[in-house]
N, CA, C, O and the ligand as a Tripos MOL2 file, in Angstrom:
@<TRIPOS>MOLECULE
protein
  313   311    79     0     0
PROTEIN
NO_CHARGES

@<TRIPOS>ATOM
      1 N           4.8170   16.6260   -2.4790 N.3       1 MET1
      2 CA          5.5220   15.3640   -2.2260 C.3       1 MET1
      3 C           6.1380   14.8330   -3.5260 C.2       1 MET1
      4 O           5.5100   14.8570   -4.5850 O.2       1 MET1
      5 N           7.3780   14.3560   -3.4180 N.am      2 LYS2
      6 CA          8.0400   13.8030   -4.5930 C.3       2 LYS2
      7 C           7.3650   12.4950   -5.0100 C.2       2 LYS2
      8 O           6.7370   11.8150   -4.1980 O.2       2 LYS2
      9 N           7.5050   12.1700   -6.2640 N.am      3 ASN3
     10 CA          6.9180   10.9200   -6.7230 C.3       3 ASN3
     11 C           7.9450    9.8240   -6.9550 C.2       3 ASN3
     12 O           7.6260    8.7420   -7.4480 O.2       3 ASN3
     13 N           9.1940   10.1300   -6.5860 N.am      4 ILE4
     14 CA         10.2660    9.1490   -6.7470 C.3       4 ILE4
     15 C          10.8390    8.8090   -5.3740 C.2       4 ILE4
     16 O          11.1350    9.6970   -4.5740 O.2       4 ILE4
     17 N          10.9870    7.5240   -5.1170 N.am      5 CYS5
     18 CA         11.5210    7.0540   -3.8360 C.3       5 CYS5
     19 C          12.9770    7.4770   -3.6660 C.2       5 CYS5
     20 O          13.7970    7.2680   -4.5600 O.2       5 CYS5
     21 N          13.3010    8.0850   -2.4940 N.am      6 VAL6
     22 CA         14.6730    8.5330   -2.2620 C.3       6 VAL6
     23 C          15.6240    7.3580   -2.0190 C.2       6 VAL6
     24 O          16.8410    7.5110   -2.1290 O.2       6 VAL6
     25 N          15.0810    6.2070   -1.6940 N.am      7 PHE7
     26 CA         15.9270    5.0550   -1.3970 C.3       7 PHE7
     27 C          16.2720    4.2400   -2.6390 C.2       7 PHE7
     28 O          17.4260    3.8550   -2.8290 O.2       7 PHE7
     29 N          15.2850    3.9760   -3.4800 N.am      8 CYS8
     30 CA         15.5400    3.0620   -4.5930 C.3       8 CYS8
     31 C          15.1800    3.6570   -5.9500 C.2       8 CYS8
     32 O          15.4180    3.0270   -6.9800 O.2       8 CYS8
     33 N          14.6160    4.8470   -5.9650 N.am      9 GLY9
     34 CA         14.2690    5.4590   -7.2380 C.3       9 GLY9
     35 C          12.9690    4.9340   -7.8400 C.2       9 GLY9
     36 O          12.6200    5.2680   -8.9720 O.2       9 GLY9
     37 N          12.2560    4.1100   -7.0750 N.am     10 GLY10
     38 CA         10.9790    3.5750   -7.5430 C.3      10 GLY10
     39 C           9.8890    4.6220   -7.5360 C.2      10 GLY10
     40 O          10.0960    5.7440   -7.0720 O.2      10 GLY10
     41 N           8.7350    4.2590   -8.0450 N.am     11 ASN11
     42 CA          7.6180    5.1970   -8.0920 C.3      11 ASN11
     43 C           6.8440    5.2040   -6.7740 C.2      11 ASN11
     44 O           6.6190    4.1640   -6.1550 O.2      11 ASN11
     45 N           6.4450    6.4040   -6.3680 N.am     12 ILE12
     46 CA          5.6510    6.5710   -5.1460 C.3      12 ILE12
     47 C           4.1800    6.7100   -5.5340 C.2      12 ILE12
     48 O           3.8130    7.5450   -6.3600 O.2      12 ILE12
     49 N           3.3540    5.8740   -4.9180 N.am     13 HIS13
     50 CA          1.9190    5.9770   -5.1470 C.3      13 HIS13
     51 C           1.2140    6.4200   -3.8860 C.2      13 HIS13
     52 O           1.5280    5.9520   -2.7920 O.2      13 HIS13
     53 N           0.2550    7.3280   -4.0390 N.am     14 GLU14
     54 CA         -0.5290    7.7730   -2.8980 C.3      14 GLU14
     55 C          -1.5230    6.6770   -2.5300 C.2      14 GLU14
     56 O          -2.2620    6.1930   -3.3860 O.2      14 GLU14
     57 N          -1.5420    6.2920   -1.2730 N.am     15 GLN15
     58 CA         -2.5610    5.3450   -0.8320 C.3      15 GLN15
     59 C          -2.8020    5.4430    0.6630 C.2      15 GLN15
     60 O          -2.0170    6.0510    1.3920 O.2      15 GLN15
     61 N          -3.8930    4.8400    1.1140 N.am     16 MET16
     62 CA         -4.2020    4.8160    2.5360 C.3      16 MET16
     63 C          -3.4950    3.6230    3.1540 C.2      16 MET16
     64 O          -3.5630    2.5060    2.6410 O.2      16 MET16
     65 N          -2.8050    3.8780    4.2780 N.am     17 VAL17
     66 CA         -2.1090    2.7850    4.9370 C.3      17 VAL17
     67 C          -2.5220    2.7100    6.4090 C.2      17 VAL17
     68 O          -3.1370    3.6270    6.9530 O.2      17 VAL17
     69 N          -2.1670    1.6030    7.0220 N.am     18 THR18
     70 CA         -2.3220    1.4580    8.4620 C.3      18 THR18
     71 C          -0.9470    1.6550    9.0800 C.2      18 THR18
     72 O          -0.0350    0.8610    8.8490 O.2      18 THR18
     73 N          -0.8030    2.7130    9.8630 N.am     19 ALA19
     74 CA          0.4930    3.0270   10.4540 C.3      19 ALA19
     75 C           0.5820    2.4150   11.8460 C.2      19 ALA19
     76 O          -0.3620    2.5050   12.6310 O.2      19 ALA19
     77 N           1.7220    1.7920   12.1510 N.am     20 VAL20
     78 CA          1.9610    1.2630   13.4860 C.3      20 VAL20
     79 C           3.0290    2.1330   14.1290 C.2      20 VAL20
     80 O           4.1560    2.2160   13.6410 O.2      20 VAL20
     81 N           2.6660    2.7740   15.2160 N.am     21 LYS21
     82 CA          3.5700    3.7300   15.8650 C.3      21 LYS21
     83 C           3.6820    3.4070   17.3290 C.2      21 LYS21
     84 O           2.7560    2.8640   17.9310 O.2      21 LYS21
     85 N           4.8410    3.7480   17.9130 N.am     22 GLU22
     86 CA          5.0250    3.5600   19.3360 C.3      22 GLU22
     87 C           5.1420    4.9130   20.0000 C.2      22 GLU22
     88 O           5.8350    5.8020   19.5040 O.2      22 GLU22
     89 N           4.4630    5.0690   21.1260 N.am     23 HIS23
     90 CA          4.5490    6.3250   21.8630 C.3      23 HIS23
     91 C           4.5510    6.0200   23.3450 C.2      23 HIS23
     92 O           3.5850    5.4740   23.8770 O.2      23 HIS23
     93 N           5.6410    6.3750   24.0140 N.am     24 GLU24
     94 CA          5.8080    6.1400   25.4470 C.3      24 GLU24
     95 C           5.4650    4.6940   25.8240 C.2      24 GLU24
     96 O           4.7190    4.4450   26.7710 O.2      24 GLU24
     97 N           6.0190    3.7590   25.0710 N.am     25 GLY25
     98 CA          5.8610    2.3440   25.3800 C.3      25 GLY25
     99 C           4.5390    1.7320   24.9660 C.2      25 GLY25
    100 O           4.3080    0.5400   25.1680 O.2      25 GLY25
    101 N           3.6670    2.5500   24.3840 N.am     26 GLU26
    102 CA          2.3770    2.0400   23.9340 C.3      26 GLU26
    103 C           2.3630    1.9600   22.4110 C.2      26 GLU26
    104 O           2.8630    2.8530   21.7260 O.2      26 GLU26
    105 N           1.7920    0.8940   21.8990 N.am     27 VAL27
    106 CA          1.7190    0.7430   20.4550 C.3      27 VAL27
    107 C           0.3790    1.2740   19.9540 C.2      27 VAL27
    108 O          -0.6810    0.8830   20.4430 O.2      27 VAL27
    109 N           0.4430    2.1480   18.9950 N.am     28 PHE28
    110 CA         -0.7600    2.6980   18.3840 C.3      28 PHE28
    111 C          -0.8760    2.1960   16.9560 C.2      28 PHE28
    112 O           0.1020    2.1750   16.2090 O.2      28 PHE28
    113 N          -2.0640    1.7990   16.5930 N.am     29 ILE29
    114 CA         -2.3410    1.4590   15.2040 C.3      29 ILE29
    115 C          -3.2820    2.5290   14.6780 C.2      29 ILE29
    116 O          -4.3810    2.7090   15.2020 O.2      29 ILE29
    117 N          -2.8560    3.2350   13.6480 N.am     30 VAL30
    118 CA         -3.6680    4.3130   13.0920 C.3      30 VAL30
    119 C          -4.0800    3.9320   11.6760 C.2      30 VAL30
    120 O          -3.2460    3.7820   10.7830 O.2      30 VAL30
    121 N          -5.3790    3.7820   11.4980 N.am     31 GLU31
    122 CA         -5.8780    3.3480   10.1970 C.3      31 GLU31
    123 C          -6.1860    4.5230    9.2850 C.2      31 GLU31
    124 O          -6.3900    5.6490    9.7390 O.2      31 GLU31
    125 N          -6.2160    4.2410    8.0040 N.am     32 ASN32
    126 CA         -6.5960    5.2290    6.9860 C.3      32 ASN32
    127 C          -5.7050    6.4640    6.9700 C.2      32 ASN32
    128 O          -6.1840    7.5960    6.9050 O.2      32 ASN32
    129 N          -4.4130    6.2240    7.0310 N.am     33 VAL33
    130 CA         -3.4510    7.3240    6.9620 C.3      33 VAL33
    131 C          -3.0100    7.5030    5.5090 C.2      33 VAL33
    132 O          -2.5380    6.5490    4.8910 O.2      33 VAL33
    133 N          -3.1560    8.7110    4.9540 N.am     34 PRO34
    134 CA         -2.6900    8.9190    3.5880 C.3      34 PRO34
    135 C          -1.1620    8.9560    3.5510 C.2      34 PRO34
    136 O          -0.5370    9.7250    4.2810 O.2      34 PRO34
    137 N          -0.5710    8.1300    2.7050 N.am     35 ALA35
    138 CA          0.8870    8.0580    2.6160 C.3      35 ALA35
    139 C           1.3030    7.8590    1.1770 C.2      35 ALA35
    140 O           0.5210    7.4110    0.3380 O.2      35 ALA35
    141 N           2.5440    8.2000    0.9090 N.am     36 GLY36
    142 CA          3.1470    7.8520   -0.3720 C.3      36 GLY36
    143 C           3.9070    6.5610   -0.1760 C.2      36 GLY36
    144 O           4.7870    6.4870    0.6820 O.2      36 GLY36
    145 N           3.5860    5.5300   -0.9610 N.am     37 VAL37
    146 CA          4.2250    4.2370   -0.7820 C.3      37 VAL37
    147 C           4.9950    3.8640   -2.0420 C.2      37 VAL37
    148 O           4.4610    3.9240   -3.1500 O.2      37 VAL37
    149 N           6.2660    3.4760   -1.8580 N.am     38 CYS38
    150 CA          7.0990    3.0740   -2.9990 C.3      38 CYS38
    151 C           6.6290    1.7230   -3.5150 C.2      38 CYS38
    152 O           6.5050    0.7690   -2.7460 O.2      38 CYS38
    153 N           6.3710    1.6400   -4.7980 N.am     39 THR39
    154 CA          5.8930    0.3850   -5.3720 C.3      39 THR39
    155 C           7.0120   -0.6530   -5.4450 C.2      39 THR39
    156 O           6.7560   -1.8460   -5.6050 O.2      39 THR39
    157 N           8.2590   -0.1820   -5.3250 N.am     40 GLN40
    158 CA          9.3940   -1.0830   -5.4720 C.3      40 GLN40
    159 C           9.8740   -1.6390   -4.1350 C.2      40 GLN40
    160 O           9.9970   -2.8540   -3.9790 O.2      40 GLN40
    161 N          10.1490   -0.7570   -3.1660 N.am     41 CYS41
    162 CA         10.7200   -1.2290   -1.8890 C.3      41 CYS41
    163 C           9.7460   -1.1100   -0.7220 C.2      41 CYS41
    164 O          10.0420   -1.5810    0.3760 O.2      41 CYS41
    165 N           8.5860   -0.4840   -0.9420 N.am     42 GLY42
    166 CA          7.5940   -0.4040    0.1220 C.3      42 GLY42
    167 C           7.8230    0.7210    1.1170 C.2      42 GLY42
    168 O           7.0540    0.8730    2.0660 O.2      42 GLY42
    169 N           8.8640    1.5060    0.9130 N.am     43 GLU43
    170 CA          9.1360    2.6450    1.7970 C.3      43 GLU43
    171 C           7.9330    3.5840    1.8180 C.2      43 GLU43
    172 O           7.3340    3.8760    0.7830 O.2      43 GLU43
    173 N           7.5940    4.0510    3.0220 N.am     44 ARG44
    174 CA          6.4620    4.9650    3.1470 C.3      44 ARG44
    175 C           6.9390    6.3630    3.4850 C.2      44 ARG44
    176 O           7.8920    6.5400    4.2440 O.2      44 ARG44
    177 N           6.2860    7.3300    2.9290 N.am     45 GLU45
    178 CA          6.5660    8.6870    3.3970 C.3      45 GLU45
    179 C           5.2570    9.4270    3.6450 C.2      45 GLU45
    180 O           4.2810    9.2960    2.9060 O.2      45 GLU45
    181 N           5.2830   10.2140    4.7230 N.am     46 TYR46
    182 CA          4.1240   11.0160    5.0830 C.3      46 TYR46
    183 C           4.4780   12.4750    4.8400 C.2      46 TYR46
    184 O           5.5980   12.8960    5.1300 O.2      46 TYR46
    185 N           3.5460   13.2460    4.3160 N.am     47 ASN47
    186 CA          3.8540   14.6680    4.1730 C.3      47 ASN47
    187 C           3.7950   15.3480    5.5430 C.2      47 ASN47
    188 O           3.3420   14.7510    6.5200 O.2      47 ASN47
    189 N           4.2570   16.5960    5.6070 N.am     48 ALA48
    190 CA          4.4110   17.2780    6.8920 C.3      48 ALA48
    191 C           3.0890   17.3770    7.6540 C.2      48 ALA48
    192 O           3.0600   17.2120    8.8740 O.2      48 ALA48
    193 N           2.0020   17.6450    6.9400 N.am     49 THR49
    194 CA          0.6870   17.7630    7.5770 C.3      49 THR49
    195 C           0.2790   16.4430    8.2120 C.2      49 THR49
    196 O          -0.1800   16.3980    9.3530 O.2      49 THR49
    197 N           0.4560   15.3670    7.4470 N.am     50 VAL50
    198 CA          0.0820   14.0400    7.9380 C.3      50 VAL50
    199 C           0.9630   13.6410    9.1170 C.2      50 VAL50
    200 O           0.4770   13.0920   10.1060 O.2      50 VAL50
    201 N           2.2610   13.9210    9.0090 N.am     51 ALA51
    202 CA          3.1970   13.5490   10.0790 C.3      51 ALA51
    203 C           2.8550   14.2580   11.3890 C.2      51 ALA51
    204 O           2.9090   13.6440   12.4540 O.2      51 ALA51
    205 N           2.5000   15.5510   11.3200 N.am     52 SER52
    206 CA          2.2100   16.2530   12.5690 C.3      52 SER52
    207 C           0.8550   15.8370   13.1260 C.2      52 SER52
    208 O           0.6540   15.8320   14.3400 O.2      52 SER52
    209 N          -0.0770   15.4870   12.2340 N.am     53 LYS53
    210 CA         -1.3700   14.9870   12.7190 C.3      53 LYS53
    211 C          -1.2000   13.6250   13.3980 C.2      53 LYS53
    212 O          -1.8160   13.3520   14.4280 O.2      53 LYS53
    213 N          -0.3580   12.7800   12.8050 N.am     54 LEU54
    214 CA         -0.0620   11.4780   13.4150 C.3      54 LEU54
    215 C           0.5110   11.6750   14.8190 C.2      54 LEU54
    216 O           0.1330   10.9840   15.7650 O.2      54 LEU54
    217 N           1.4300   12.6290   14.9290 N.am     55 GLU55
    218 CA          2.0590   12.8920   16.2120 C.3      55 GLU55
    219 C           1.0410   13.3460   17.2600 C.2      55 GLU55
    220 O           1.0970   12.9240   18.4150 O.2      55 GLU55
    221 N           0.1160   14.2070   16.8460 N.am     56 SER56
    222 CA         -0.8760   14.6880   17.8110 C.3      56 SER56
    223 C          -1.8660   13.5930   18.1900 C.2      56 SER56
    224 O          -2.3910   13.5840   19.3040 O.2      56 SER56
    225 N          -2.1180   12.6760   17.2690 N.am     57 ILE57
    226 CA         -2.9800   11.5300   17.5800 C.3      57 ILE57
    227 C          -2.3500   10.6990   18.6980 C.2      57 ILE57
    228 O          -3.0290   10.2910   19.6410 O.2      57 ILE57
    229 N          -1.0450   10.4560   18.5790 N.am     58 LEU58
    230 CA         -0.3480    9.6590   19.5900 C.3      58 LEU58
    231 C          -0.2910   10.3860   20.9270 C.2      58 LEU58
    232 O          -0.5810    9.8030   21.9710 O.2      58 LEU58
    233 N           0.0830   11.6590   20.8890 N.am     59 LYS59
    234 CA          0.2680   12.4200   22.1220 C.3      59 LYS59
    235 C          -1.0360   12.6210   22.8660 C.2      59 LYS59
    236 O          -1.0830   12.5170   24.0920 O.2      59 LYS59
    237 N          -2.0920   12.9090   22.1250 N.am     60 GLU60
    238 CA         -3.3600   13.2670   22.7780 C.3      60 GLU60
    239 C          -4.3780   12.1270   22.7360 C.2      60 GLU60
    240 O          -5.5230   12.2800   23.1620 O.2      60 GLU60
    241 N          -3.9320   10.9730   22.2090 N.am     61 ARG61
    242 CA         -4.8000    9.8000   22.1020 C.3      61 ARG61
    243 C          -6.1070   10.1560   21.3980 C.2      61 ARG61
    244 O          -7.1950    9.7670   21.8230 O.2      61 ARG61
    245 N          -5.9650   10.8980   20.3200 N.am     62 LYS62
    246 CA         -7.1280   11.3420   19.5600 C.3      62 LYS62
    247 C          -7.7380   10.2000   18.7620 C.2      62 LYS62
    248 O          -7.0370    9.2910   18.3190 O.2      62 LYS62
    249 N          -9.0470   10.2590   18.5870 N.am     63 ALA63
    250 CA         -9.7550    9.4180   17.6300 C.3      63 ALA63
    251 C          -9.5550    7.9220   17.8450 C.2      63 ALA63
    252 O          -9.6660    7.1360   16.9040 O.2      63 ALA63
    253 N          -9.2550    7.5230   19.1010 N.am     64 VAL64
    254 CA         -9.1100    6.0900   19.3650 C.3      64 VAL64
    255 C         -10.4820    5.4230   19.2720 C.2      64 VAL64
    256 O         -11.4150    5.7870   19.9890 O.2      64 VAL64
    257 N         -10.5860    4.4500   18.3820 N.am     65 GLN65
    258 CA        -11.8600    3.8040   18.1010 C.3      65 GLN65
    259 C         -12.0880    2.5340   18.9150 C.2      65 GLN65
    260 O         -13.2100    2.2240   19.3170 O.2      65 GLN65
    261 N         -11.0150    1.8200   19.1420 N.am     66 ARG66
    262 CA        -11.1390    0.5510   19.8640 C.3      66 ARG66
    263 C          -9.7460    0.1190   20.2910 C.2      66 ARG66
    264 O          -8.7460    0.6850   19.8510 O.2      66 ARG66
    265 N          -9.6910   -0.8930   21.1580 N.am     67 LYS67
    266 CA         -8.4070   -1.4500   21.5510 C.3      67 LYS67
    267 C          -8.3390   -2.8760   21.0510 C.2      67 LYS67
    268 O          -9.3240   -3.6150   21.0710 O.2      67 LYS67
    269 N          -7.1430   -3.2450   20.5990 N.am     68 GLU68
    270 CA         -6.9520   -4.6040   20.1210 C.3      68 GLU68
    271 C          -5.7340   -5.2060   20.8140 C.2      68 GLU68
    272 O          -4.7730   -4.5060   21.1330 O.2      68 GLU68
    273 N          -5.7930   -6.5140   21.0400 N.am     69 LEU69
    274 CA         -4.6240   -7.2030   21.5590 C.3      69 LEU69
    275 C          -3.6910   -7.4570   20.3900 C.2      69 LEU69
    276 O          -4.0920   -7.9940   19.3580 O.2      69 LEU69
    277 N          -2.4490   -7.0640   20.5680 N.am     70 VAL70
    278 CA         -1.4760   -7.1990   19.4900 C.3      70 VAL70
    279 C          -0.4700   -8.2880   19.8470 C.2      70 VAL70
    280 O           0.1130   -8.2380   20.9300 O.2      70 VAL70
    281 N          -0.2440   -9.2750   18.9670 N.am     71 PRO71
    282 CA          0.7670  -10.2950   19.2510 C.3      71 PRO71
    283 C           2.1680   -9.6750   19.2760 C.2      71 PRO71
    284 O           2.5370   -8.9180   18.3780 O.2      71 PRO71
    285 N           2.9280   -9.9980   20.2980 N.am     72 VAL72
    286 CA          4.2920   -9.4880   20.3880 C.3      72 VAL72
    287 C           5.2350  -10.6850   20.3720 C.2      72 VAL72
    288 O           5.1560  -11.5490   21.2450 O.2      72 VAL72
    289 N           6.1280  -10.7420   19.3830 N.am     73 ALA73
    290 CA          7.0280  -11.8700   19.2410 C.3      73 ALA73
    291 C           8.4420  -11.4720   19.6120 C.2      73 ALA73
    292 O           8.7990  -10.2950   19.5620 O.2      73 ALA73
    293 N           9.2520  -12.4630   19.9860 N.am     74 ASP74
    294 CA         10.6840  -12.2440   20.2220 C.3      74 ASP74
    295 C          11.4440  -12.8600   19.0520 C.2      74 ASP74
    296 O          11.3860  -14.0680   18.8230 O.2      74 ASP74
    297 N          12.1380  -12.0340   18.3380 N.am     75 PHE75
    298 CA         12.8590  -12.4820   17.1380 C.3      75 PHE75
    299 C          13.8190  -13.6310   17.4380 C.2      75 PHE75
    300 O          13.9760  -14.5440   16.6280 O.2      75 PHE75
    301 N          14.4620  -13.5790   18.6130 N.am     76 ASN76
    302 CA         15.4870  -14.5640   18.9600 C.3      76 ASN76
    303 C          14.9120  -15.9170   19.3690 C.2      76 ASN76
    304 O          15.6380  -16.9100   19.4270 O.2      76 ASN76
    305 N          13.6360  -15.9560   19.6480 N.am     77 LEU77
    306 CA         13.0160  -17.2230   20.0550 C.3      77 LEU77
    307 C          12.4100  -17.9580   18.8610 C.2      77 LEU77
    308 O          11.9520  -19.0930   18.9940 O.2      77 LEU77
    309 N          12.4070  -17.3270   17.7220 N.am     78 ALA78
    310 CA         11.7670  -17.9250   16.5460 C.3      78 ALA78
    311 C          12.6730  -18.9640   15.8990 C.2      78 ALA78
    312 O          12.2980  -19.5720   14.8960 O.2      78 ALA78
    313 ZN         11.7120    2.5820   -2.9470 Zn       79 ZN79
@<TRIPOS>BOND
     1     1     2 1
     2     2     3 1
     3     3     4 2
     4     3     5 am
     5     5     6 1
     6     6     7 1
     7     7     8 2
     8     7     9 am
     9     9    10 1
    10    10    11 1
    11    11    12 2
    12    11    13 am
    13    13    14 1
    14    14    15 1
    15    15    16 2
    16    15    17 am
    17    17    18 1
    18    18    19 1
    19    19    20 2
    20    19    21 am
    21    21    22 1
    22    22    23 1
    23    23    24 2
    24    23    25 am
    25    25    26 1
    26    26    27 1
    27    27    28 2
    28    27    29 am
    29    29    30 1
    30    30    31 1
    31    31    32 2
    32    31    33 am
    33    33    34 1
    34    34    35 1
    35    35    36 2
    36    35    37 am
    37    37    38 1
    38    38    39 1
    39    39    40 2
    40    39    41 am
    41    41    42 1
    42    42    43 1
    43    43    44 2
    44    43    45 am
    45    45    46 1
    46    46    47 1
    47    47    48 2
    48    47    49 am
    49    49    50 1
    50    50    51 1
    51    51    52 2
    52    51    53 am
    53    53    54 1
    54    54    55 1
    55    55    56 2
    56    55    57 am
    57    57    58 1
    58    58    59 1
    59    59    60 2
    60    59    61 am
    61    61    62 1
    62    62    63 1
    63    63    64 2
    64    63    65 am
    65    65    66 1
    66    66    67 1
    67    67    68 2
    68    67    69 am
    69    69    70 1
    70    70    71 1
    71    71    72 2
    72    71    73 am
    73    73    74 1
    74    74    75 1
    75    75    76 2
    76    75    77 am
    77    77    78 1
    78    78    79 1
    79    79    80 2
    80    79    81 am
    81    81    82 1
    82    82    83 1
    83    83    84 2
    84    83    85 am
    85    85    86 1
    86    86    87 1
    87    87    88 2
    88    87    89 am
    89    89    90 1
    90    90    91 1
    91    91    92 2
    92    91    93 am
    93    93    94 1
    94    94    95 1
    95    95    96 2
    96    95    97 am
    97    97    98 1
    98    98    99 1
    99    99   100 2
   100    99   101 am
   101   101   102 1
   102   102   103 1
   103   103   104 2
   104   103   105 am
   105   105   106 1
   106   106   107 1
   107   107   108 2
   108   107   109 am
   109   109   110 1
   110   110   111 1
   111   111   112 2
   112   111   113 am
   113   113   114 1
   114   114   115 1
   115   115   116 2
   116   115   117 am
   117   117   118 1
   118   118   119 1
   119   119   120 2
   120   119   121 am
   121   121   122 1
   122   122   123 1
   123   123   124 2
   124   123   125 am
   125   125   126 1
   126   126   127 1
   127   127   128 2
   128   127   129 am
   129   129   130 1
   130   130   131 1
   131   131   132 2
   132   131   133 am
   133   133   134 1
   134   134   135 1
   135   135   136 2
   136   135   137 am
   137   137   138 1
   138   138   139 1
   139   139   140 2
   140   139   141 am
   141   141   142 1
   142   142   143 1
   143   143   144 2
   144   143   145 am
   145   145   146 1
   146   146   147 1
   147   147   148 2
   148   147   149 am
   149   149   150 1
   150   150   151 1
   151   151   152 2
   152   151   153 am
   153   153   154 1
   154   154   155 1
   155   155   156 2
   156   155   157 am
   157   157   158 1
   158   158   159 1
   159   159   160 2
   160   159   161 am
   161   161   162 1
   162   162   163 1
   163   163   164 2
   164   163   165 am
   165   165   166 1
   166   166   167 1
   167   167   168 2
   168   167   169 am
   169   169   170 1
   170   170   171 1
   171   171   172 2
   172   171   173 am
   173   173   174 1
   174   174   175 1
   175   175   176 2
   176   175   177 am
   177   177   178 1
   178   178   179 1
   179   179   180 2
   180   179   181 am
   181   181   182 1
   182   182   183 1
   183   183   184 2
   184   183   185 am
   185   185   186 1
   186   186   187 1
   187   187   188 2
   188   187   189 am
   189   189   190 1
   190   190   191 1
   191   191   192 2
   192   191   193 am
   193   193   194 1
   194   194   195 1
   195   195   196 2
   196   195   197 am
   197   197   198 1
   198   198   199 1
   199   199   200 2
   200   199   201 am
   201   201   202 1
   202   202   203 1
   203   203   204 2
   204   203   205 am
   205   205   206 1
   206   206   207 1
   207   207   208 2
   208   207   209 am
   209   209   210 1
   210   210   211 1
   211   211   212 2
   212   211   213 am
   213   213   214 1
   214   214   215 1
   215   215   216 2
   216   215   217 am
   217   217   218 1
   218   218   219 1
   219   219   220 2
   220   219   221 am
   221   221   222 1
   222   222   223 1
   223   223   224 2
   224   223   225 am
   225   225   226 1
   226   226   227 1
   227   227   228 2
   228   227   229 am
   229   229   230 1
   230   230   231 1
   231   231   232 2
   232   231   233 am
   233   233   234 1
   234   234   235 1
   235   235   236 2
   236   235   237 am
   237   237   238 1
   238   238   239 1
   239   239   240 2
   240   239   241 am
   241   241   242 1
   242   242   243 1
   243   243   244 2
   244   243   245 am
   245   245   246 1
   246   246   247 1
   247   247   248 2
   248   247   249 am
   249   249   250 1
   250   250   251 1
   251   251   252 2
   252   251   253 am
   253   253   254 1
   254   254   255 1
   255   255   256 2
   256   255   257 am
   257   257   258 1
   258   258   259 1
   259   259   260 2
   260   259   261 am
   261   261   262 1
   262   262   263 1
   263   263   264 2
   264   263   265 am
   265   265   266 1
   266   266   267 1
   267   267   268 2
   268   267   269 am
   269   269   270 1
   270   270   271 1
   271   271   272 2
   272   271   273 am
   273   273   274 1
   274   274   275 1
   275   275   276 2
   276   275   277 am
   277   277   278 1
   278   278   279 1
   279   279   280 2
   280   279   281 am
   281   281   282 1
   282   282   283 1
   283   283   284 2
   284   283   285 am
   285   285   286 1
   286   286   287 1
   287   287   288 2
   288   287   289 am
   289   289   290 1
   290   290   291 1
   291   291   292 2
   292   291   293 am
   293   293   294 1
   294   294   295 1
   295   295   296 2
   296   295   297 am
   297   297   298 1
   298   298   299 1
   299   299   300 2
   300   299   301 am
   301   301   302 1
   302   302   303 1
   303   303   304 2
   304   303   305 am
   305   305   306 1
   306   306   307 1
   307   307   308 2
   308   307   309 am
   309   309   310 1
   310   310   311 1
   311   311   312 2
@<TRIPOS>SUBSTRUCTURE
     1 MET1         2 RESIDUE 1 A MET
     2 LYS2         6 RESIDUE 1 A LYS
     3 ASN3        10 RESIDUE 1 A ASN
     4 ILE4        14 RESIDUE 1 A ILE
     5 CYS5        18 RESIDUE 1 A CYS
     6 VAL6        22 RESIDUE 1 A VAL
     7 PHE7        26 RESIDUE 1 A PHE
     8 CYS8        30 RESIDUE 1 A CYS
     9 GLY9        34 RESIDUE 1 A GLY
    10 GLY10       38 RESIDUE 1 A GLY
    11 ASN11       42 RESIDUE 1 A ASN
    12 ILE12       46 RESIDUE 1 A ILE
    13 HIS13       50 RESIDUE 1 A HIS
    14 GLU14       54 RESIDUE 1 A GLU
    15 GLN15       58 RESIDUE 1 A GLN
    16 MET16       62 RESIDUE 1 A MET
    17 VAL17       66 RESIDUE 1 A VAL
    18 THR18       70 RESIDUE 1 A THR
    19 ALA19       74 RESIDUE 1 A ALA
    20 VAL20       78 RESIDUE 1 A VAL
    21 LYS21       82 RESIDUE 1 A LYS
    22 GLU22       86 RESIDUE 1 A GLU
    23 HIS23       90 RESIDUE 1 A HIS
    24 GLU24       94 RESIDUE 1 A GLU
    25 GLY25       98 RESIDUE 1 A GLY
    26 GLU26      102 RESIDUE 1 A GLU
    27 VAL27      106 RESIDUE 1 A VAL
    28 PHE28      110 RESIDUE 1 A PHE
    29 ILE29      114 RESIDUE 1 A ILE
    30 VAL30      118 RESIDUE 1 A VAL
    31 GLU31      122 RESIDUE 1 A GLU
    32 ASN32      126 RESIDUE 1 A ASN
    33 VAL33      130 RESIDUE 1 A VAL
    34 PRO34      134 RESIDUE 1 A PRO
    35 ALA35      138 RESIDUE 1 A ALA
    36 GLY36      142 RESIDUE 1 A GLY
    37 VAL37      146 RESIDUE 1 A VAL
    38 CYS38      150 RESIDUE 1 A CYS
    39 THR39      154 RESIDUE 1 A THR
    40 GLN40      158 RESIDUE 1 A GLN
    41 CYS41      162 RESIDUE 1 A CYS
    42 GLY42      166 RESIDUE 1 A GLY
    43 GLU43      170 RESIDUE 1 A GLU
    44 ARG44      174 RESIDUE 1 A ARG
    45 GLU45      178 RESIDUE 1 A GLU
    46 TYR46      182 RESIDUE 1 A TYR
    47 ASN47      186 RESIDUE 1 A ASN
    48 ALA48      190 RESIDUE 1 A ALA
    49 THR49      194 RESIDUE 1 A THR
    50 VAL50      198 RESIDUE 1 A VAL
    51 ALA51      202 RESIDUE 1 A ALA
    52 SER52      206 RESIDUE 1 A SER
    53 LYS53      210 RESIDUE 1 A LYS
    54 LEU54      214 RESIDUE 1 A LEU
    55 GLU55      218 RESIDUE 1 A GLU
    56 SER56      222 RESIDUE 1 A SER
    57 ILE57      226 RESIDUE 1 A ILE
    58 LEU58      230 RESIDUE 1 A LEU
    59 LYS59      234 RESIDUE 1 A LYS
    60 GLU60      238 RESIDUE 1 A GLU
    61 ARG61      242 RESIDUE 1 A ARG
    62 LYS62      246 RESIDUE 1 A LYS
    63 ALA63      250 RESIDUE 1 A ALA
    64 VAL64      254 RESIDUE 1 A VAL
    65 GLN65      258 RESIDUE 1 A GLN
    66 ARG66      262 RESIDUE 1 A ARG
    67 LYS67      266 RESIDUE 1 A LYS
    68 GLU68      270 RESIDUE 1 A GLU
    69 LEU69      274 RESIDUE 1 A LEU
    70 VAL70      278 RESIDUE 1 A VAL
    71 PRO71      282 RESIDUE 1 A PRO
    72 VAL72      286 RESIDUE 1 A VAL
    73 ALA73      290 RESIDUE 1 A ALA
    74 ASP74      294 RESIDUE 1 A ASP
    75 PHE75      298 RESIDUE 1 A PHE
    76 ASN76      302 RESIDUE 1 A ASN
    77 LEU77      306 RESIDUE 1 A LEU
    78 ALA78      310 RESIDUE 1 A ALA
    79 ZN79       313 GROUP 0 **** ****
């Protein structure tokens, strides 16, 4: 994985993040995902292994620990 952000040229730091993903209309929150995060713009990148594991988690509903109610807002009503 590169250590320079492709968007802003900032530094990428490896850290654990909470990924929010949508799959077939359902929102998944996946905790403890290793990602490269730009210290400047916050852009995240996942390496190929992590990206395909994330995909299989969503498709097969793997490792679901609990369900949480997620607030859903309408941007235009704010
Ligand atoms: Zn950046």
